[in-house]
C-alpha positions in Angstrom: -0.1 -0.2 0.0 2.0 3.3 -0.9 -0.9 5.8 -1.3 -2.4 7.1 1.7 -6.1 6.8 2.5 -8.4 9.7 1.5 -11.6 10.6 3.7 -13.5 12.4 1.4 -16.3 14.7 2.5 -19.7 12.7 2.9 -22.3 11.7 4.7 -20.3 9.9 7.6 -21.4 6.5 9.1 -19.7 4.0 11.6 -18.6 1.8 8.8 -17.0 4.1 6.5 -15.0 5.7 9.8 -14.1 2.1 10.6 -12.8 1.1 7.3 -11.2 4.4 6.9 -9.3 3.4 10.2 -8.4 0.1 9.3 -6.9 1.3 6.0 -4.6 4.2 7.7 -3.4 1.1 10.4 -2.6 -0.7 7.1 -0.7 2.5 5.5 0.9 3.1 8.9 2.1 -0.7 9.1 4.0 -0.8 5.4 5.0 3.0 5.2 8.6 3.7 5.9 7.9 7.0 7.7 7.8 7.8 11.6 4.1 7.1 13.2 4.1 11.0 14.0 4.5 11.8 10.4 2.3 8.9 9.0 -0.5 10.5 11.5 0.0 14.5 10.1 0.0 13.0 7.0 -3.1 11.1 6.7 -5.3 13.7 8.7 -4.1 16.3 6.6 -5.3 15.0 3.4 -8.5 14.4 5.3 -11.3 16.1 3.4 -14.2 15.5 5.8 -15.2 19.0 7.2 -15.9 17.9 11.0 -12.8 15.8 11.2 -10.4 18.5 9.7 -12.1 21.1 12.2 -11.7 18.2 15.1 -8.2 17.8 14.2 -6.9 21.3 13.5 -8.6 22.5 17.0 -5.8 19.9 19.0 -3.3 19.3 16.2 -0.4 18.9 18.3 -1.8 16.6 20.9 -3.4 14.1 18.3 -0.3 14.3 16.5 
């Protein structure tokens, strides 16, 4: 898995978030980057407005 998973802007459901979470874990497992770099990279590609707002409110702690 070489591409970062992207959560697009849409109607989020528990299943969508679960699938995205599992895909992020797979990406983290296969990438050669440090965990903190991967988390920041994944969250910065997210296009869901509610998650973007949540992330940027406390980015340092979440990273």
